[in-house]
C-alpha positions in Angstrom: 0.0 0.0 0.0 1.3 3.4 -0.9 2.5 5.6 2.0 0.1 8.6 2.1 2.6 10.9 3.7 6.1 9.7 3.1 7.6 12.9 4.3 5.9 12.7 7.7 8.3 10.8 9.8 8.8 12.5 13.2 10.9 10.8 15.8 8.7 9.3 18.6 9.2 11.1 21.9 10.9 14.2 20.4 9.1 17.5 20.8 8.9 19.5 17.6 7.6 23.0 17.1 4.8 22.9 14.6 3.3 26.4 15.0 3.5 29.5 17.2 3.4 28.2 20.7 2.6 24.7 19.6 4.9 21.6 20.1 4.1 18.1 18.9 5.3 14.8 20.3 4.6 11.6 18.5 3.6 8.7 20.6 5.3 5.3 19.9 2.1 3.5 18.8 2.0 3.0 15.0 -0.6 0.8 13.6 -2.9 0.7 10.5 -5.4 2.7 12.5 -3.0 5.2 14.0 -0.6 5.7 11.2 2.9 6.8 12.6 1.2 7.1 16.0 -0.8 9.5 18.1 0.1 13.2 18.0 0.4 14.8 21.4 0.4 18.6 21.4 1.7 21.1 23.9 0.2 24.5 23.7 1.8 27.6 25.2 4.9 28.4 27.2 5.2 28.8 30.9 1.6 27.5 31.5 1.2 24.5 29.1 -1.9 22.8 27.9 -1.4 19.2 26.8 -3.9 18.0 24.1 -4.4 14.1 23.7 -1.8 12.7 26.0 -2.1 9.4 24.1 -1.9 5.7 25.1 -1.0 4.3 28.5 2.8 4.3 27.8 5.3 5.3 30.5 7.9 6.2 27.8 5.5 8.7 26.3 4.6 10.1 29.6 8.3 10.7 30.3 8.7 12.4 26.9 5.9 14.8 27.6 7.4 15.8 30.9 10.8 16.0 29.4 9.6 18.4 26.8 8.8 21.1 29.4 11.3 23.9 29.6 12.7 25.0 33.0 9.9 26.8 34.9 7.2 25.5 32.7 4.2 23.4 34.2 1.2 21.7 32.7 -1.9 23.4 33.8 -4.5 21.6 31.7 -4.9 18.2 30.2 -7.3 18.2 27.2 -8.7 15.1 25.4 -10.4 15.2 22.0 -12.1 11.8 22.6 -11.9 8.6 24.6 -10.2 6.1 22.4 -7.4 4.0 23.7 -4.8 5.8 21.5 -5.7 9.3 22.8 -7.0 9.4 26.4 -5.5 6.7 28.8 -2.4 8.7 29.6 -4.4 11.7 30.7 -5.0 10.4 34.2 -1.4 9.6 34.7 -0.3 12.9 33.4 -2.8 14.6 35.7 -1.5 12.7 38.7 2.1 13.7 38.0 1.4 17.4 37.3 -1.8 18.2 39.3 -3.4 19.5 36.1 -7.2 18.6 35.6 -8.4 16.5 32.7 -10.9 18.3 30.5 -13.2 16.8 27.9 -16.8 16.8 26.7 -17.5 13.7 28.8 -16.8 10.0 29.2 -16.8 7.7 26.3 -20.5 7.3 25.9 -21.4 11.0 26.2 -23.4 12.6 23.5 -24.8 9.4 21.8 -28.0 9.7 19.9 -30.9 7.6 21.0 -30.4 5.1 18.1 -26.7 4.7 19.0 -27.5 4.3 22.6 -30.1 1.6 21.8 -27.6 -0.3 19.6 -25.0 -0.1 22.3 -27.5 -1.4 24.9 -28.3 -4.3 22.6 -24.5 -5.2 22.5 -23.1 -3.5 19.5 -19.5 -2.7 20.2 -17.5 -0.1 18.4 -14.5 -1.1 16.3 -11.3 0.7 15.5 -8.8 1.9 18.1 -10.8 0.7 21.1 -12.7 2.6 23.6 -11.3 3.9 27.0 -14.3 3.1 29.1 -12.5 4.1 32.3 -12.1 7.6 31.0 -13.6 10.3 33.4 -12.7 13.9 32.9 -12.3 16.2 36.0 -14.1 19.1 34.1 -16.7 18.7 31.5 -16.5 21.1 28.5 -19.6 22.5 26.8 -19.5 23.4 23.2 -17.9 26.9 22.9 -16.2 26.8 26.3 -13.0 28.7 26.6 -9.9 27.3 28.3 -7.1 29.9 29.0 -3.5 29.9 30.1 -0.6 32.3 30.0 -0.6 33.7 26.4 -3.1 31.3 25.0 -6.8 30.7 24.8 -8.4 27.6 23.4 -12.1 27.3 22.3 -13.6 23.9 22.7 -15.8 22.8 19.9 -18.1 19.7 20.2 -17.5 17.9 16.8 -19.1 14.5 17.0 -19.0 11.9 14.3 -15.9 9.8 14.8 -17.1 9.6 18.4 -20.1 11.2 20.0 -18.0 12.9 22.6 -15.4 14.1 20.1 -14.1 17.7 20.5 -11.8 19.9 18.6 -9.8 22.8 20.1 -9.4 26.1 18.2 -6.4 28.3 18.8 -6.9 31.5 16.7 -7.1 30.1 13.1 -5.7 26.7 13.9 -7.7 23.7 15.0 -6.6 20.6 16.9 -9.0 18.4 14.8 -8.5 15.0 16.7 -9.6 12.2 14.4 -12.4 14.1 12.8 -10.2 15.5 10.0 -6.8 14.0 9.1 -4.8 14.3 5.9 -3.5 10.8 5.6 -6.8 9.0 5.7 -10.5 9.4 6.1 -11.9 9.2 9.7 -13.3 5.9 10.9 -17.0 6.2 11.7 -17.9 3.0 13.7 -21.3 2.7 15.3 -22.3 3.0 18.1 -19.5 5.3 18.9 -19.4 6.8 15.4 -22.3 8.6 13.8 -22.3 9.5 10.2 -25.1 12.1 10.4 -23.1 13.8 13.2 -19.9 13.4 11.3 -21.3 15.2 8.2 -22.8 18.0 10.4 -19.4 18.5 12.0 -17.8 18.8 8.7 -20.4 21.4 7.7 -19.7 23.3 10.9 -16.0 23.4 10.1 -16.7 24.5 6.5 -18.5 27.5 7.9 -15.4 29.0 9.5 -12.0 30.1 8.1 -9.0 28.0 9.3 -5.4 28.4 8.6 -4.3 24.8 9.6 -5.6 21.7 11.2 -3.3 19.7 13.6 -4.8 16.2 13.6 -4.5 13.4 15.9 -2.5 11.4 13.5 -0.4 12.4 10.5 1.0 15.7 9.2 -0.7 19.1 9.6 -3.5 19.8 7.1 -2.4 22.9 5.2 -5.6 23.3 3.3 -8.4 22.9 5.8 -11.2 24.1 3.6 -10.2 21.8 0.8 -9.7 18.8 3.0 -13.1 19.3 4.6 -14.8 19.5 1.2 -12.8 16.4 0.0 -14.0 14.4 3.0 -17.6 15.6 2.5 -17.5 14.6 -1.2 -15.9 11.2 -0.3 -18.8 10.4 2.1 -21.5 11.5 -0.4 -19.7 9.3 -3.0 -19.8 6.3 -0.6 -23.5 7.0 0.0 -24.2 6.8 -3.8 -22.2 3.6 -4.0 -24.2 1.9 -1.2 -27.5 3.1 -2.7 -26.5 1.8 -6.1 -25.4 -1.6 -4.6 -28.8 -1.9 -2.7 -30.6 -1.2 -5.9 -29.5 -4.7 -6.9 -31.3 -6.2 -3.9 -31.0 -6.4 -0.1 -27.6 -6.9 1.4 -25.8 -6.8 4.7 -22.9 -4.4 5.7 -20.1 -7.0 5.3 -21.1 -7.9 1.8 -21.6 -4.3 0.8 -18.1 -3.5 2.2 -16.4 -6.3 0.2 -18.2 -5.1 -2.9 -17.4 -1.4 -2.5 -14.0 -1.2 -0.8 -12.0 -3.0 -3.6 -8.9 -0.8 -3.0 -8.2 -1.6 0.7 -6.3 -4.5 2.1 -8.3 -7.4 3.7 -7.1 -6.4 7.2 -9.0 -3.1 6.8 -12.3 -4.6 5.6 -13.7 -4.8 9.2 -13.2 -1.1 9.5 -14.7 -0.6 6.0 -17.8 -2.7 7.2 -18.2 -0.4 10.1 -18.1 2.7 7.8 -20.9 1.0 5.6 -23.0 0.3 8.7 -22.7 4.0 9.6 -24.0 5.0 6.2 -26.8 2.4 6.4 -27.9 3.6 9.8 -28.1 7.1 8.5 -30.1 6.0 5.5 -32.5 4.2 7.8 -32.8 7.4 10.0 -33.5 9.5 6.9 -36.1 7.0 5.6 -34.2 6.0 2.4 -33.4 2.5 3.5 -35.1 -0.1 5.8 -34.1 -3.4 7.4 -35.7 -6.8 7.4 -36.4 -7.1 11.1 -34.6 -5.1 13.8 -31.7 -2.8 13.0 -28.4 -4.4 13.9 -24.9 -5.0 12.5 -25.8 -8.1 10.5 -29.2 -7.0 9.3 -30.3 -7.1 5.7 -30.8 -3.6 4.4 -32.8 -2.6 1.4 -33.9 0.6 -0.3 -37.3 1.9 0.7 
């Protein structure tokens, strides 16, 4: 498979300046879902906010602390969402520094009624894995401001990849978590992921002017508006493919994924199936598709 960002090869554990008052440290957790690894960001000097501390890895915790200059201290620990590659280290970092953990809520916060029902019926999300133990000290509402010496972050509730997903705006820059990345499209895996919410979040980002996105994985996105439109168009195209496939008769998410995702490795087909399921749930919610029997992961879907 072609490397989507061959020039993006930061050294894990080494702090790099990627913007005014912004340092990035790559966690040593590369995988097909995390690319080179999770990007942890340090915002500010003196009083420092840490965004997405990353996986539960003592070496990465040591790297974050080592990146602090003499006299600097961590005052806030912010988490975009409670996946195992983003949030578990937050509590350890808080314990070491005394800084509170801030986020929209625990892993299940913000789920729609249909996603809550699917979760209650046993549907488990795929992808990076959910940090079910995650419990922030301070809940951030959409639009909340978090301030430190020389910086101010605006918390934006941007669900889709996960119901509790947040982005953090710093002037024209956005720490976009896993909602918008340059190296790949975001996984939308029900019941944690919600395609309708994902598209609404993209529309919200399209309504503002941004200079750069600093994503949870991969290189900075230098053309935010173009990337947002590209991702929206990609999802609209997938929706058309699914509708065209269902025009041939009822099918389930696994069969649809195998038919549509002909350009991915077999190892990524389970993730593709989850994306298809997200599209199908949205179609049912909108009334353009239906299921034979109850809505669940293995249901047969057809056009209405």
